[in-house]
VMD Tcl script that builds the backbone (N, CA, C; Angstrom):
set m [mol new atoms 171]
animate dup $m
set s [atomselect $m all]
$s set {name element resname resid chain x y z} {
  {N N MET 1 A 73.926 -29.198 -154.199}
  {CA C MET 1 A 73.587 -30.610 -154.387}
  {C C MET 1 A 74.233 -31.479 -153.306}
  {N N SER 2 A 75.477 -31.160 -152.993}
  {CA C SER 2 A 76.203 -31.929 -151.979}
  {C C SER 2 A 75.536 -31.807 -150.612}
  {N N GLN 3 A 75.002 -30.622 -150.336}
  {CA C GLN 3 A 74.357 -30.408 -149.043}
  {C C GLN 3 A 73.082 -31.241 -148.929}
  {N N ILE 4 A 72.348 -31.404 -150.010}
  {CA C ILE 4 A 71.131 -32.219 -150.003}
  {C C ILE 4 A 71.479 -33.676 -149.728}
  {N N ILE 5 A 72.554 -34.161 -150.328}
  {CA C ILE 5 A 72.985 -35.548 -150.100}
  {C C ILE 5 A 73.423 -35.733 -148.650}
  {N N ASN 6 A 74.126 -34.735 -148.102}
  {CA C ASN 6 A 74.547 -34.813 -146.701}
  {C C ASN 6 A 73.345 -34.878 -145.763}
  {N N TRP 7 A 72.336 -34.051 -146.010}
  {CA C TRP 7 A 71.133 -34.077 -145.181}
  {C C TRP 7 A 70.405 -35.416 -145.307}
  {N N GLY 8 A 70.349 -35.948 -146.509}
  {CA C GLY 8 A 69.707 -37.255 -146.711}
  {C C GLY 8 A 70.426 -38.354 -145.950}
  {N N CYS 9 A 71.758 -38.332 -145.985}
  {CA C CYS 9 A 72.536 -39.334 -145.234}
  {C C CYS 9 A 72.328 -39.171 -143.735}
  {N N LEU 10 A 72.311 -37.929 -143.267}
  {CA C LEU 10 A 72.113 -37.670 -141.843}
  {C C LEU 10 A 70.752 -38.171 -141.376}
  {N N ILE 11 A 69.725 -37.901 -142.151}
  {CA C ILE 11 A 68.380 -38.355 -141.787}
  {C C ILE 11 A 68.303 -39.877 -141.795}
  {N N SER 12 A 68.915 -40.520 -142.779}
  {CA C SER 12 A 68.861 -41.988 -142.830}
  {C C SER 12 A 69.628 -42.609 -141.661}
  {N N ILE 13 A 70.754 -42.016 -141.274}
  {CA C ILE 13 A 71.511 -42.536 -140.126}
  {C C ILE 13 A 70.719 -42.351 -138.838}
  {N N ILE 14 A 70.062 -41.206 -138.684}
  {CA C ILE 14 A 69.242 -40.968 -137.491}
  {C C ILE 14 A 68.107 -41.980 -137.415}
  {N N LEU 15 A 67.446 -42.238 -138.537}
  {CA C LEU 15 A 66.357 -43.216 -138.545}
  {C C LEU 15 A 66.866 -44.622 -138.230}
  {N N LEU 16 A 68.039 -44.964 -138.727}
  {CA C LEU 16 A 68.627 -46.273 -138.445}
  {C C LEU 16 A 68.945 -46.420 -136.958}
  {N N VAL 17 A 69.511 -45.382 -136.362}
  {CA C VAL 17 A 69.832 -45.419 -134.930}
  {C C VAL 17 A 68.555 -45.538 -134.107}
  {N N LEU 18 A 67.523 -44.801 -134.463}
  {CA C LEU 18 A 66.251 -44.895 -133.745}
  {C C LEU 18 A 65.654 -46.293 -133.861}
  {N N ASP 19 A 65.739 -46.883 -135.034}
  {CA C ASP 19 A 65.213 -48.230 -135.241}
  {C C ASP 19 A 65.938 -49.241 -134.358}
  {N N VAL 20 A 67.253 -49.131 -134.280}
  {CA C VAL 20 A 68.032 -50.052 -133.449}
  {C C VAL 20 A 67.708 -49.851 -131.973}
  {N N MET 21 A 67.570 -48.600 -131.538}
  {CA C MET 21 A 67.251 -48.334 -130.131}
  {C C MET 21 A 65.873 -48.878 -129.770}
  {N N ILE 22 A 64.901 -48.723 -130.650}
  {CA C ILE 22 A 63.559 -49.258 -130.398}
  {C C ILE 22 A 63.610 -50.778 -130.317}
  {N N TYR 23 A 64.394 -51.411 -131.177}
  {CA C TYR 23 A 64.536 -52.870 -131.154}
  {C C TYR 23 A 65.119 -53.335 -129.820}
  {N N PHE 24 A 66.177 -52.666 -129.352}
  {CA C PHE 24 A 66.790 -53.046 -128.077}
  {C C PHE 24 A 65.839 -52.808 -126.909}
  {N N CYS 25 A 65.092 -51.722 -126.939}
  {CA C CYS 25 A 64.141 -51.440 -125.858}
  {C C CYS 25 A 63.046 -52.501 -125.817}
  {N N ASN 26 A 62.559 -52.932 -126.970}
  {CA C ASN 26 A 61.536 -53.975 -127.003}
  {C C ASN 26 A 62.070 -55.277 -126.423}
  {N N ASP 27 A 63.316 -55.636 -126.746}
  {CA C ASP 27 A 63.914 -56.843 -126.181}
  {C C ASP 27 A 64.043 -56.734 -124.670}
  {N N ALA 28 A 64.472 -55.581 -124.185}
  {CA C ALA 28 A 64.638 -55.399 -122.744}
  {C C ALA 28 A 63.297 -55.504 -122.030}
  {N N ILE 29 A 62.250 -54.953 -122.613}
  {CA C ILE 29 A 60.920 -55.019 -122.003}
  {C C ILE 29 A 60.418 -56.457 -121.987}
  {N N LYS 30 A 60.644 -57.209 -123.059}
  {CA C LYS 30 A 60.214 -58.609 -123.099}
  {C C LYS 30 A 60.942 -59.438 -122.055}
  {N N ILE 31 A 62.251 -59.232 -121.903}
  {CA C ILE 31 A 63.025 -59.971 -120.902}
  {C C ILE 31 A 62.547 -59.611 -119.503}
  {N N TYR 32 A 62.270 -58.338 -119.248}
  {CA C TYR 32 A 61.787 -57.911 -117.934}
  {C C TYR 32 A 60.433 -58.541 -117.627}
  {N N ASN 33 A 59.542 -58.577 -118.597}
  {CA C ASN 33 A 58.223 -59.170 -118.374}
  {C C ASN 33 A 58.322 -60.665 -118.111}
  {N N LYS 34 A 59.237 -61.359 -118.787}
  {CA C LYS 34 A 59.408 -62.787 -118.537}
  {C C LYS 34 A 59.956 -63.040 -117.145}
  {N N SER 35 A 60.867 -62.186 -116.681}
  {CA C SER 35 A 61.480 -62.407 -115.374}
  {C C SER 35 A 60.498 -62.115 -114.248}
  {N N THR 36 A 59.539 -61.217 -114.451}
  {CA C THR 36 A 58.580 -60.928 -113.390}
  {C C THR 36 A 57.505 -62.006 -113.312}
  {N N ARG 37 A 57.301 -62.756 -114.371}
  {CA C ARG 37 A 56.301 -63.828 -114.339}
  {C C ARG 37 A 56.772 -65.029 -113.530}
  {N N ILE 38 A 58.071 -65.237 -113.490}
  {CA C ILE 38 A 58.617 -66.383 -112.764}
  {C C ILE 38 A 58.568 -66.056 -111.279}
  {N N LYS 39 A 57.789 -66.812 -110.549}
  {CA C LYS 39 A 57.649 -66.561 -109.119}
  {C C LYS 39 A 58.603 -67.458 -108.354}
  {N N VAL 40 A 59.085 -66.933 -107.259}
  {CA C VAL 40 A 60.005 -67.696 -106.424}
  {C C VAL 40 A 59.188 -68.685 -105.605}
  {N N ARG 41 A 59.581 -69.942 -105.683}
  {CA C ARG 41 A 58.877 -70.961 -104.914}
  {C C ARG 41 A 59.334 -70.905 -103.465}
  {N N PRO 42 A 58.423 -71.081 -102.527}
  {CA C PRO 42 A 58.844 -71.083 -101.126}
  {C C PRO 42 A 59.706 -72.313 -100.838}
  {N N VAL 43 A 60.742 -72.097 -100.094}
  {CA C VAL 43 A 61.667 -73.179 -99.784}
  {C C VAL 43 A 61.178 -73.868 -98.520}
  {N N GLY 44 A 60.910 -75.158 -98.635}
  {CA C GLY 44 A 60.474 -75.922 -97.473}
  {C C GLY 44 A 61.661 -76.363 -96.645}
  {N N LYS 45 A 61.365 -76.973 -95.512}
  {CA C LYS 45 A 62.438 -77.465 -94.661}
  {C C LYS 45 A 63.109 -78.651 -95.340}
  {N N THR 46 A 64.391 -78.719 -95.179}
  {CA C THR 46 A 65.095 -79.868 -95.727}
  {C C THR 46 A 64.890 -81.058 -94.802}
  {N N ARG 47 A 65.128 -82.238 -95.316}
  {CA C ARG 47 A 64.891 -83.438 -94.513}
  {C C ARG 47 A 65.836 -83.528 -93.325}
  {N N THR 48 A 67.071 -83.093 -93.495}
  {CA C THR 48 A 68.018 -83.162 -92.380}
  {C C THR 48 A 67.587 -82.236 -91.261}
  {N N TYR 49 A 67.036 -81.071 -91.605}
  {CA C TYR 49 A 66.594 -80.135 -90.578}
  {C C TYR 49 A 65.434 -80.734 -89.788}
  {N N VAL 50 A 64.481 -81.341 -90.469}
  {CA C VAL 50 A 63.345 -81.963 -89.790}
  {C C VAL 50 A 63.839 -83.119 -88.928}
  {N N TYR 51 A 64.814 -83.873 -89.412}
  {CA C TYR 51 A 65.346 -85.007 -88.670}
  {C C TYR 51 A 66.031 -84.529 -87.391}
  {N N GLU 52 A 66.832 -83.483 -87.474}
  {CA C GLU 52 A 67.502 -82.958 -86.286}
  {C C GLU 52 A 66.489 -82.394 -85.308}
  {N N ASP 53 A 65.430 -81.790 -85.802}
  {CA C ASP 53 A 64.401 -81.229 -84.936}
  {C C ASP 53 A 63.702 -82.341 -84.155}
  {N N LYS 54 A 63.477 -83.483 -84.780}
  {CA C LYS 54 A 62.811 -84.593 -84.099}
  {C C LYS 54 A 63.714 -85.210 -83.041}
  {N N ILE 55 A 65.022 -85.262 -83.290}
  {CA C ILE 55 A 65.945 -85.825 -82.305}
  {C C ILE 55 A 65.987 -84.931 -81.071}
  {N N ALA 56 A 65.927 -83.623 -81.256}
  {CA C ALA 56 A 66.003 -82.699 -80.128}
  {C C ALA 56 A 64.798 -82.836 -79.218}
  {N N LYS 57 A 63.667 -83.235 -79.755}
  {CA C LYS 57 A 62.468 -83.381 -78.927}
  {C C LYS 57 A 62.607 -84.647 -78.138}
}
mol reanalyze $m
mol bondsrecalc $m
mol representation Tube
mol addrep $m
């Protein structure tokens, strides 16, 4: 009888660990997908750079 209870506890702990790992993996995938959607905007010239360029001409 004790062995059956031990196996039941082992199976429930394994299922709990799998559930937590799946939850963390889903969160990681969602965060990765959000970060790839954000595109880097091209950086234009700053005003001081354009101003210095005009003085040099």
